[in-house]
Backbone as ProteinMPNN parsed JSONL, in Angstrom:
{"seq_chain_A": "MAHPQSAFASPQGAASVFSALNIIWLLHAALEGPVSFIGLFFTRSLHFKDDITNTVAVIIKLYATLALSLSIICMLLYGLPDYLPGKRAAAILLLLYHGVASSVLLNADPFIDFAFPEILAKHGVTVEAVAGVAHGFMSLLTVSWWQASLGAVRAYGGGAAPAGASGTAPKKVGGMRK", "coords_chain_A": {"N_chain_A": [[6.406, 26.883, 19.075], [7.391, 23.59, 18.543], [7.837, 21.728, 15.499], [5.765, 18.899, 14.666], [7.422, 16.773, 13.903], [9.699, 16.947, 15.382], [10.025, 15.158, 17.413], [10.971, 12.952, 16.144], [13.468, 13.585, 15.349], [17.008, 13.146, 15.228], [19.079, 12.65, 18.122], [21.606, 13.718, 17.858], [21.336, 15.914, 16.329], [21.321, 15.766, 13.56], [20.726, 15.697, 9.993], [17.676, 17.264, 9.003], [14.438, 15.805, 9.183], [12.266, 16.901, 8.145], [10.747, 18.432, 5.472], [10.302, 21.539, 3.819], [8.509, 21.407, 1.814], [6.602, 19.727, 2.738], [4.168, 20.76, 3.067], [2.49, 19.999, 1.072], [0.874, 17.906, 1.863], [-1.034, 19.001, 3.602], [-2.094, 20.885, 1.876], [-3.261, 19.311, -0.113], [-5.288, 18.106, 1.43], [-6.756, 20.386, 2.109], [-7.69, 21.262, -0.378], [-9.019, 19.051, -1.565], [-10.603, 17.907, 0.454], [-12.995, 19.524, 1.251], [-14.434, 19.482, -1.214], [-14.845, 16.739, -1.597], [-16.363, 16.188, 0.667], [-18.717, 17.618, 0.141], [-19.487, 16.23, -2.166], [-20.023, 13.733, -1.053], [-22.05, 14.085, 0.936], [-23.887, 15.954, -0.055], [-24.773, 15.307, -2.641], [-26.844, 15.587, -4.576], [-27.059, 18.317, -4.804], [-25.038, 19.236, -6.377], [-23.871, 21.082, -9.176], [-24.138, 20.091, -12.158], [-24.054, 19.957, -15.754], [-25.602, 17.985, -16.885], [-28.317, 15.836, -15.829], [-28.259, 14.207, -12.637], [-28.247, 10.878, -12.3], [-29.408, 7.993, -10.421], [-27.415, 6.042, -10.519], [-25.132, 7.537, -11.237], [-25.042, 9.172, -8.978], [-24.386, 7.316, -6.974], [-21.825, 6.544, -7.852], [-20.489, 9.0, -7.633], [-20.646, 9.349, -4.851], [-19.099, 7.151, -3.98], [-16.58, 7.798, -5.088], [-16.189, 10.23, -3.735], [-15.978, 9.32, -1.121], [-13.543, 7.896, -1.217], [-11.83, 10.054, -1.87], [-12.187, 11.728, 0.361], [-11.202, 10.056, 2.362], [-8.513, 9.895, 1.571], [-7.807, 12.549, 1.974], [-7.971, 12.748, 4.755], [-5.964, 10.927, 5.451], [-3.777, 12.311, 4.41], [-3.675, 14.509, 6.145], [-2.912, 13.195, 8.464], [-0.414, 12.208, 7.706], [1.169, 14.448, 7.481], [2.647, 15.176, 9.791], [4.558, 13.197, 10.039], [7.846, 11.665, 9.606], [9.736, 12.201, 6.57], [11.03, 10.009, 5.464], [9.68, 7.645, 5.864], [8.363, 4.59, 4.615], [5.584, 4.23, 4.133], [4.62, 6.831, 3.927], [5.909, 7.667, 1.66], [4.805, 5.916, -0.182], [2.18, 6.839, -0.173], [2.685, 9.285, -1.332], [3.278, 8.529, -3.941], [0.763, 7.643, -4.674], [-0.642, 10.098, -4.526], [0.702, 11.48, -6.554], [0.065, 9.975, -8.877], [-2.757, 10.192, -8.8], [-3.232, 13.035, -8.948], [-1.877, 13.639, -11.319], [-3.252, 12.114, -13.302], [-5.864, 13.109, -12.899], [-5.476, 15.786, -13.619], [-4.868, 15.573, -16.369], [-7.259, 14.403, -17.336], [-9.196, 16.359, -16.645], [-8.261, 18.644, -18.017], [-8.646, 17.868, -20.63], [-11.344, 17.491, -20.844], [-14.71, 18.046, -21.961], [-16.692, 20.912, -21.14], [-18.487, 20.335, -18.171], [-19.51, 21.249, -15.845], [-21.955, 23.297, -14.489], [-21.351, 26.221, -14.482], [-20.103, 29.447, -15.028], [-17.315, 31.522, -15.595], [-16.691, 35.095, -15.186], [-17.214, 37.209, -18.085], [-14.819, 38.342, -19.077], [-12.851, 36.497, -18.38], [-13.923, 34.163, -19.473], [-13.822, 34.595, -22.232], [-11.22, 34.078, -22.793], [-11.072, 31.403, -22.617], [-11.159, 30.286, -20.083], [-12.28, 27.911, -17.937], [-14.137, 26.13, -15.4], [-13.306, 23.503, -15.35], [-10.79, 23.688, -16.564], [-9.387, 25.278, -14.708], [-9.464, 23.59, -12.463], [-8.037, 21.436, -13.544], [-5.487, 22.582, -13.949], [-4.866, 23.143, -11.278], [-4.692, 20.535, -10.231], [-2.521, 19.617, -11.755], [-0.516, 21.307, -10.77], [-0.412, 20.393, -8.115], [0.543, 17.833, -8.616], [3.087, 18.422, -9.617], [4.186, 19.634, -7.307], [4.202, 17.392, -5.651], [6.102, 15.713, -6.885], [8.295, 17.375, -6.518], [8.458, 17.379, -3.706], [9.099, 14.686, -3.348], [11.667, 14.509, -4.537], [13.05, 16.365, -2.943], [13.016, 15.103, -0.495], [14.63, 12.906, -0.704], [17.205, 12.936, 0.388], [16.756, 12.648, 3.156], [15.734, 10.081, 3.139], [17.937, 8.599, 2.327], [19.676, 9.208, 4.446], [18.352, 8.352, 6.804], [16.87, 6.12, 6.158], [18.479, 4.169, 5.088], [18.937, 3.704, 2.389], [18.261, 1.814, -0.614], [18.275, -0.839, 0.059], [16.85, -3.902, 1.329], [15.178, -4.156, 4.532], [17.375, -4.69, 7.181], [19.399, -5.71, 5.604], [22.764, -5.27, 4.703], [23.903, -4.714, 2.362], [26.262, -5.845, 1.598], [27.963, -8.913, 1.06], [28.344, -11.578, 3.441], [31.535, -12.386, 4.922], [33.681, -15.12, 4.025], [34.982, -17.481, 6.191], [37.239, -19.877, 6.677], [35.754, -21.688, 5.07], [33.196, -21.372, 5.991], [30.422, -19.183, 6.303], [30.481, -16.092, 7.881]], "CA_chain_A": [[6.066, 25.475, 19.192], [8.192, 22.763, 17.638], [7.11, 20.956, 14.502], [5.488, 17.558, 15.18], [8.478, 15.817, 13.604], [10.867, 17.121, 16.239], [10.164, 13.95, 18.219], [11.668, 11.958, 15.344], [14.809, 14.071, 15.016], [18.061, 12.413, 15.915], [19.617, 13.414, 19.239], [22.846, 14.375, 17.47], [21.004, 17.097, 15.545], [21.72, 15.511, 12.173], [19.869, 16.272, 8.959], [16.269, 17.365, 9.35], [13.562, 14.871, 8.499], [11.115, 17.687, 7.728], [10.945, 19.251, 4.284], [9.35, 22.648, 3.717], [7.486, 20.994, 0.851], [5.634, 18.877, 3.42], [2.886, 21.451, 3.018], [1.628, 19.363, 0.068], [-0.093, 17.039, 2.53], [-2.132, 19.844, 4.07], [-2.689, 21.525, 0.708], [-4.159, 18.322, -0.715], [-6.463, 17.973, 2.299], [-7.544, 21.619, 2.033], [-8.33, 21.374, -1.69], [-9.882, 17.913, -1.878], [-11.512, 17.593, 1.555], [-14.328, 20.135, 1.135], [-15.121, 19.013, -2.426], [-15.297, 15.365, -1.374], [-17.427, 16.245, 1.675], [-19.929, 18.027, -0.581], [-19.869, 15.117, -3.033], [-20.52, 12.615, -0.256], [-23.267, 14.369, 1.694], [-24.803, 16.842, -0.778], [-24.592, 14.893, -4.031], [-27.909, 16.109, -5.451], [-26.954, 19.773, -4.939], [-23.947, 19.566, -7.296], [-24.378, 21.725, -10.392], [-23.617, 19.56, -13.405], [-24.902, 20.306, -16.895], [-26.531, 16.872, -17.088], [-28.976, 15.378, -14.611], [-27.568, 13.163, -11.882], [-29.074, 9.687, -12.112], [-29.053, 7.256, -9.202], [-26.125, 5.385, -10.754], [-24.092, 8.57, -11.156], [-24.977, 9.606, -7.579], [-23.633, 6.293, -6.236], [-20.419, 6.646, -8.263], [-19.955, 10.226, -7.02], [-20.474, 9.097, -3.413], [-17.952, 6.252, -3.806], [-15.376, 8.599, -5.348], [-16.047, 11.21, -2.656], [-15.494, 8.587, 0.053], [-12.104, 7.678, -1.416], [-11.134, 11.341, -1.81], [-12.209, 12.191, 1.75], [-10.262, 9.192, 3.091], [-7.161, 10.326, 1.224], [-7.576, 13.838, 2.63], [-7.706, 12.468, 6.173], [-4.633, 10.315, 5.489], [-2.788, 13.378, 4.182], [-3.53, 15.283, 7.384], [-2.154, 12.373, 9.407], [0.954, 12.045, 7.215], [1.901, 15.71, 7.543], [3.564, 15.226, 10.921], [5.482, 12.063, 10.074], [9.103, 11.88, 8.872], [9.658, 12.004, 5.121], [11.681, 8.778, 5.013], [8.858, 6.462, 6.119], [7.889, 4.001, 3.356], [4.151, 4.468, 3.941], [4.435, 8.211, 3.479], [6.385, 7.735, 0.28], [3.801, 5.218, -0.988], [1.06, 7.776, -0.321], [3.115, 10.313, -2.289], [3.091, 7.95, -5.275], [-0.677, 7.682, -4.901], [-0.985, 11.491, -4.834], [1.27, 11.821, -7.856], [-0.77, 9.348, -9.908], [-4.1, 10.772, -8.746], [-3.25, 14.406, -9.453], [-1.458, 13.634, -12.716], [-4.354, 11.622, -14.135], [-6.976, 14.06, -12.791], [-5.123, 16.96, -14.411], [-5.022, 15.225, -17.781], [-8.679, 14.192, -17.63], [-9.928, 17.627, -16.563], [-7.83, 19.564, -19.071], [-9.142, 17.384, -21.919], [-12.787, 17.253, -20.759], [-15.663, 19.07, -22.373], [-17.294, 21.511, -19.935], [-19.583, 19.555, -17.599], [-19.98, 21.93, -14.639], [-22.858, 24.382, -14.863], [-20.88, 27.477, -13.889], [-19.265, 30.182, -15.975], [-16.571, 32.651, -15.05], [-17.061, 36.359, -15.835], [-16.954, 37.274, -19.53], [-13.41, 38.658, -19.362], [-12.1, 35.238, -18.28], [-14.517, 33.172, -20.372], [-13.39, 34.808, -23.623], [-9.876, 33.507, -22.911], [-11.187, 29.956, -22.494], [-11.035, 29.835, -18.694], [-13.446, 27.172, -17.448], [-13.919, 25.483, -14.101], [-12.541, 22.285, -15.613], [-9.396, 24.073, -16.824], [-8.798, 25.723, -13.438], [-9.254, 22.387, -11.652], [-6.96, 20.673, -14.181], [-4.214, 23.245, -13.638], [-4.614, 22.939, -9.844], [-4.215, 19.156, -10.066], [-1.172, 19.567, -12.322], [0.363, 21.974, -9.81], [-0.226, 19.466, -6.994], [1.408, 16.758, -9.107], [4.436, 18.988, -9.649], [4.64, 19.777, -5.92], [4.465, 16.054, -5.115], [7.406, 15.302, -7.422], [9.3, 18.211, -5.845], [8.619, 16.847, -2.345], [9.793, 13.405, -3.468], [13.084, 14.77, -4.788], [13.63, 17.073, -1.796], [13.095, 14.224, 0.671], [15.529, 11.773, -0.95], [18.32, 13.007, 1.333], [16.318, 12.06, 4.424], [15.599, 8.635, 2.932], [19.297, 8.044, 2.341], [20.286, 9.392, 5.763], [17.672, 7.627, 7.874], [16.242, 4.895, 5.695], [19.47, 3.182, 4.703], [19.008, 3.486, 0.946], [17.265, 0.963, -1.254], [18.423, -2.226, 0.488], [15.777, -4.364, 2.207], [15.432, -3.977, 5.959], [18.309, -5.631, 7.765], [20.502, -6.031, 4.696], [23.813, -4.253, 4.723], [24.327, -4.479, 0.987], [27.494, -6.583, 1.327], [27.876, -10.333, 1.384], [29.18, -11.939, 4.588], [32.859, -12.91, 4.573], [33.916, -16.542, 4.264], [36.113, -17.77, 7.07], [37.431, -21.321, 6.801], [34.708, -22.43, 4.391], [31.877, -21.054, 6.544], [30.073, -17.758, 6.268], [30.45, -15.52, 9.22]], "C_chain_A": [[6.836, 24.69, 18.135], [7.278, 22.023, 16.668], [6.884, 19.557, 15.041], [6.603, 16.554, 14.929], [9.672, 15.95, 14.526], [11.077, 15.908, 17.144], [10.939, 12.871, 17.479], [13.102, 12.367, 15.031], [15.847, 13.302, 15.819], [18.631, 13.269, 17.04], [20.903, 14.16, 18.883], [22.577, 15.642, 16.675], [21.428, 16.957, 14.097], [20.719, 16.152, 11.218], [18.404, 16.236, 9.384], [15.458, 16.355, 8.548], [12.317, 15.587, 8.003], [11.479, 18.561, 6.548], [9.908, 20.368, 4.287], [8.23, 22.307, 2.736], [6.457, 20.041, 1.457], [4.244, 19.497, 3.422], [1.953, 20.814, 1.989], [0.559, 18.505, 0.72], [-1.294, 17.851, 3.006], [-2.841, 20.526, 2.906], [-3.653, 20.57, 0.007], [-5.439, 18.203, 0.115], [-7.358, 19.205, 2.204], [-8.287, 21.744, 0.705], [-9.352, 20.266, -1.94], [-10.922, 17.627, -0.797], [-12.898, 18.204, 1.411], [-15.118, 19.649, -0.085], [-15.653, 17.6, -2.216], [-16.407, 15.309, -0.323], [-18.756, 16.618, 1.013], [-20.414, 16.888, -1.475], [-20.471, 13.952, -2.273], [-21.886, 12.902, 0.362], [-24.295, 15.231, 0.956], [-24.731, 16.573, -2.285], [-25.613, 15.538, -4.961], [-27.826, 17.622, -5.636], [-25.801, 20.194, -5.857], [-24.519, 20.082, -8.612], [-23.645, 21.205, -11.623], [-24.567, 19.943, -14.53], [-25.931, 19.219, -17.176], [-27.159, 16.494, -15.755], [-28.162, 14.269, -13.954], [-28.545, 12.01, -11.679], [-28.645, 9.004, -10.818], [-27.695, 6.581, -9.342], [-24.982, 6.38, -10.622], [-23.939, 9.053, -9.714], [-24.177, 8.61, -6.735], [-22.149, 6.377, -6.579], [-19.771, 7.887, -7.652], [-19.705, 10.007, -5.534], [-19.284, 8.17, -3.144], [-16.639, 6.997, -4.029], [-15.13, 9.582, -4.2], [-15.544, 10.545, -1.373], [-13.996, 8.328, -0.048], [-11.321, 8.982, -1.277], [-11.095, 11.883, -0.386], [-11.257, 11.357, 2.608], [-8.825, 9.602, 2.818], [-6.829, 11.671, 1.868], [-7.26, 13.651, 4.113], [-6.321, 11.847, 6.332], [-3.555, 11.375, 5.314], [-2.594, 14.234, 5.427], [-2.718, 14.503, 8.415], [-0.686, 12.243, 8.996], [1.795, 13.304, 7.368], [2.964, 15.703, 8.647], [4.567, 14.099, 10.996], [6.752, 12.36, 9.285], [8.97, 11.506, 7.396], [10.2, 10.66, 4.664], [10.832, 7.526, 5.231], [8.28, 5.908, 4.815], [6.402, 4.244, 3.093], [3.855, 5.868, 3.441], [4.859, 8.345, 2.025], [5.419, 6.997, -0.656], [2.579, 6.114, -1.207], [1.414, 8.896, -1.294], [2.977, 9.803, -3.721], [1.605, 7.966, -5.64], [-1.124, 9.098, -5.266], [-0.497, 11.89, -6.219], [0.418, 11.246, -8.99], [-2.156, 9.984, -9.964], [-4.124, 12.159, -9.382], [-2.814, 14.476, -10.919], [-2.572, 13.198, -13.651], [-5.531, 12.599, -14.094], [-6.709, 15.309, -13.621], [-5.343, 16.702, -15.894], [-6.489, 15.084, -18.168], [-9.431, 15.523, -17.651], [-9.536, 18.601, -17.67], [-8.34, 19.149, -20.452], [-10.652, 17.176, -21.947], [-13.577, 18.403, -21.381], [-16.27, 19.664, -21.104], [-18.492, 20.695, -19.446], [-20.132, 20.177, -16.329], [-20.776, 23.155, -15.067], [-22.488, 25.664, -14.108], [-19.991, 28.15, -14.918], [-18.567, 31.323, -15.247], [-17.041, 33.936, -15.731], [-16.565, 36.402, -17.282], [-15.489, 37.511, -19.854], [-12.528, 37.411, -19.287], [-12.61, 34.204, -19.284], [-14.051, 33.357, -21.812], [-11.971, 34.306, -23.868], [-9.883, 31.99, -22.704], [-11.032, 29.422, -21.079], [-12.352, 29.188, -18.27], [-13.106, 26.574, -16.089], [-13.059, 24.237, -14.279], [-11.066, 22.6, -15.847], [-8.698, 24.516, -15.541], [-8.514, 24.519, -12.542], [-8.125, 21.535, -12.227], [-5.593, 21.264, -13.891], [-3.868, 23.058, -12.16], [-4.099, 21.527, -9.579], [-2.802, 18.991, -10.633], [-0.151, 20.2, -11.397], [0.629, 21.07, -8.605], [0.667, 18.297, -7.394], [2.862, 17.218, -9.139], [5.001, 19.165, -8.239], [4.97, 18.423, -5.298], [5.806, 15.526, -5.606], [8.521, 16.092, -6.743], [9.541, 17.726, -4.424], [9.426, 15.552, -2.389], [11.294, 13.631, -3.616], [13.749, 15.436, -3.584], [13.812, 16.157, -0.589], [14.019, 13.027, 0.463], [16.723, 11.767, 0.001], [17.968, 12.388, 2.671], [16.172, 10.552, 4.302], [16.974, 7.983, 2.987], [19.901, 8.108, 3.742], [19.665, 8.499, 6.829], [17.132, 6.274, 7.444], [17.216, 3.833, 5.244], [19.519, 2.888, 3.224], [17.956, 2.519, 0.473], [17.354, -0.491, -0.817], [17.255, -2.628, 1.376], [16.167, -4.203, 3.673], [16.353, -5.072, 6.475], [19.482, -5.976, 6.881], [21.517, -4.904, 4.71], [24.309, -3.93, 3.328], [25.622, -5.195, 0.639], [27.291, -8.032, 1.748], [28.759, -10.633, 2.594], [30.496, -12.572, 4.127], [32.93, -14.399, 4.878], [35.142, -16.684, 5.153], [36.176, -19.28, 7.222], [36.298, -22.122, 6.19], [33.313, -22.14, 4.912], [31.646, -19.543, 6.453], [29.933, -17.244, 7.687], [29.512, -14.352, 9.256]], "O_chain_A": [[6.912, 25.096, 16.976], [6.119, 21.735, 16.966], [7.714, 19.055, 15.798], [6.723, 15.576, 15.666], [10.587, 15.128, 14.455], [12.196, 15.661, 17.593], [11.503, 11.973, 18.103], [13.87, 11.565, 14.499], [15.592, 12.867, 16.942], [18.662, 14.494, 16.923], [21.249, 15.137, 19.546], [23.515, 16.38, 16.373], [21.85, 17.932, 13.475], [19.961, 17.042, 11.602], [17.955, 15.296, 10.04], [15.754, 16.086, 7.384], [11.401, 14.945, 7.49], [12.423, 19.348, 6.623], [8.77, 20.165, 4.708], [7.132, 22.857, 2.822], [5.542, 19.596, 0.765], [3.26, 18.83, 3.743], [0.747, 21.058, 2.023], [-0.546, 18.385, 0.191], [-2.438, 17.433, 2.831], [-4.056, 20.723, 2.948], [-4.736, 20.974, -0.417], [-6.541, 18.2, -0.432], [-8.583, 19.084, 2.216], [-9.396, 22.276, 0.666], [-10.431, 20.525, -2.472], [-12.015, 17.152, -1.107], [-13.89, 17.476, 1.446], [-16.326, 19.432, 0.001], [-16.778, 17.294, -2.608], [-17.3, 14.467, -0.416], [-19.789, 16.009, 1.291], [-21.612, 16.611, -1.537], [-21.342, 13.255, -2.795], [-22.779, 12.056, 0.316], [-25.47, 15.226, 1.324], [-24.641, 17.499, -3.09], [-25.248, 15.993, -6.045], [-28.463, 18.161, -6.541], [-25.607, 21.387, -6.091], [-25.53, 19.576, -9.101], [-22.663, 21.795, -12.074], [-25.743, 20.221, -14.293], [-27.024, 19.515, -17.658], [-26.615, 16.789, -14.69], [-27.474, 13.498, -14.623], [-29.545, 12.148, -10.974], [-27.65, 9.383, -10.2], [-26.913, 6.55, -8.392], [-23.978, 6.095, -9.968], [-22.821, 9.317, -9.27], [-23.385, 9.011, -5.882], [-21.305, 6.29, -5.688], [-18.626, 7.829, -7.203], [-18.674, 10.427, -5.009], [-18.543, 8.38, -2.184], [-15.696, 6.846, -3.253], [-13.996, 9.745, -3.75], [-14.771, 11.143, -0.626], [-13.263, 8.518, 0.922], [-10.269, 9.011, -0.639], [-10.08, 12.439, 0.034], [-10.58, 11.895, 3.485], [-8.007, 9.649, 3.737], [-5.686, 11.902, 2.263], [-6.382, 14.322, 4.656], [-5.585, 12.204, 7.252], [-2.532, 11.339, 5.996], [-1.473, 14.642, 5.731], [-1.926, 15.087, 9.155], [0.192, 12.177, 9.857], [3.023, 13.223, 7.381], [4.075, 16.187, 8.431], [5.359, 14.049, 11.937], [6.744, 13.21, 8.394], [8.199, 10.619, 7.028], [9.861, 10.209, 3.57], [11.237, 6.441, 4.815], [7.762, 6.669, 3.997], [6.005, 4.444, 1.945], [2.95, 6.071, 2.631], [4.226, 9.064, 1.252], [5.235, 7.41, -1.801], [2.013, 6.141, -2.299], [0.544, 9.401, -2.003], [2.6, 10.559, -4.616], [1.239, 8.266, -6.777], [-1.897, 9.281, -6.207], [-1.208, 12.562, -6.965], [0.091, 11.949, -9.946], [-2.668, 10.279, -11.045], [-4.948, 12.426, -10.257], [-3.335, 15.294, -11.677], [-2.813, 13.836, -14.676], [-6.132, 12.889, -15.129], [-7.622, 15.834, -14.26], [-5.938, 17.523, -16.591], [-6.912, 15.588, -19.209], [-10.211, 15.784, -18.567], [-10.392, 19.309, -18.202], [-8.454, 19.987, -21.346], [-11.193, 16.732, -22.96], [-13.17, 19.563, -21.332], [-16.352, 18.975, -20.087], [-19.404, 20.399, -20.219], [-21.121, 19.688, -15.783], [-20.329, 23.946, -15.897], [-23.213, 26.119, -13.223], [-19.211, 27.486, -15.601], [-19.153, 31.995, -14.398], [-17.725, 33.872, -16.752], [-15.613, 35.711, -17.644], [-14.969, 36.937, -20.812], [-11.566, 37.284, -20.044], [-11.825, 33.462, -19.873], [-13.898, 32.376, -22.54], [-11.563, 34.128, -25.015], [-8.825, 31.367, -22.626], [-10.798, 28.228, -20.892], [-13.399, 29.834, -18.249], [-11.943, 26.519, -15.687], [-12.188, 23.953, -13.457], [-10.192, 21.867, -15.385], [-7.541, 24.164, -15.313], [-7.449, 24.436, -11.93], [-7.337, 20.969, -11.47], [-4.642, 20.531, -13.617], [-2.705, 22.839, -11.821], [-3.171, 21.343, -8.791], [-1.978, 18.293, -10.041], [0.959, 19.689, -11.252], [1.761, 20.989, -8.127], [1.464, 17.824, -6.585], [3.761, 16.482, -8.731], [6.174, 18.876, -8.005], [5.909, 18.313, -4.509], [6.568, 14.951, -4.828], [9.573, 15.537, -6.429], [10.685, 17.664, -3.974], [10.324, 15.343, -1.573], [12.094, 13.021, -2.908], [14.886, 15.107, -3.243], [14.674, 16.41, 0.253], [14.174, 12.21, 1.371], [17.201, 10.698, 0.381], [18.784, 11.682, 3.263], [16.452, 9.822, 5.252], [17.152, 6.941, 3.618], [20.565, 7.167, 4.176], [20.378, 7.948, 7.667], [16.957, 5.381, 8.273], [16.814, 2.689, 5.033], [20.11, 1.882, 2.833], [16.886, 2.406, 1.072], [16.566, -1.311, -1.288], [16.719, -1.791, 2.103], [17.35, -4.123, 4.004], [16.12, -6.254, 6.222], [20.483, -6.494, 7.376], [21.158, -3.726, 4.727], [25.058, -2.972, 3.138], [26.045, -5.156, -0.516], [26.54, -8.326, 2.677], [29.81, -10.013, 2.759], [30.556, -13.21, 3.076], [32.334, -14.885, 5.84], [36.191, -16.09, 4.901], [35.29, -19.893, 7.817], [35.913, -23.151, 6.745], [32.335, -22.613, 4.335], [32.584, -18.749, 6.52], [29.346, -17.886, 8.558], [29.344, -13.727, 10.303]]}, "name": "protein", "num_of_chains": 1, "seq": "MAHPQSAFASPQGAASVFSALNIIWLLHAALEGPVSFIGLFFTRSLHFKDDITNTVAVIIKLYATLALSLSIICMLLYGLPDYLPGKRAAAILLLLYHGVASSVLLNADPFIDFAFPEILAKHGVTVEAVAGVAHGFMSLLTVSWWQASLGAVRAYGGGAAPAGASGTAPKKVGGMRK"}
């Protein structure tokens, strides 16, 4: 079965608009989707070290709604060409989200009421550290996708010029622009 982007491929068989790193879209949805679903619908069953107040429950539900929406968007973006501006804007969003989440989680005091087995715990492995490293890895994959897809942007998107602009000024003929 052909990849969903085959419908967008040029008839001349030019450069592919599909990068192997496109898997980041599905990977984000697979990692964030279930966590956000639990946060949205089973907020009170989350195991935090502190009690969940009503205010915290509302904030968790709002965050979970945003995260679940982004996961759905990522599933929809997977099959689209890499050169589309909306897909690239979503990549910037993923990069910022995962980069900031990684930094916050790696610098956070333990707040999840779960401990790894003693052999891992004695080396400082916590749930927060594992989640922080996972977010950092996703941030790195997003940057890699961005760089790998620049060729498709140049080939199909026309570079950085605004839509319709050729990048050159029209020639003057007899005092008038042509």
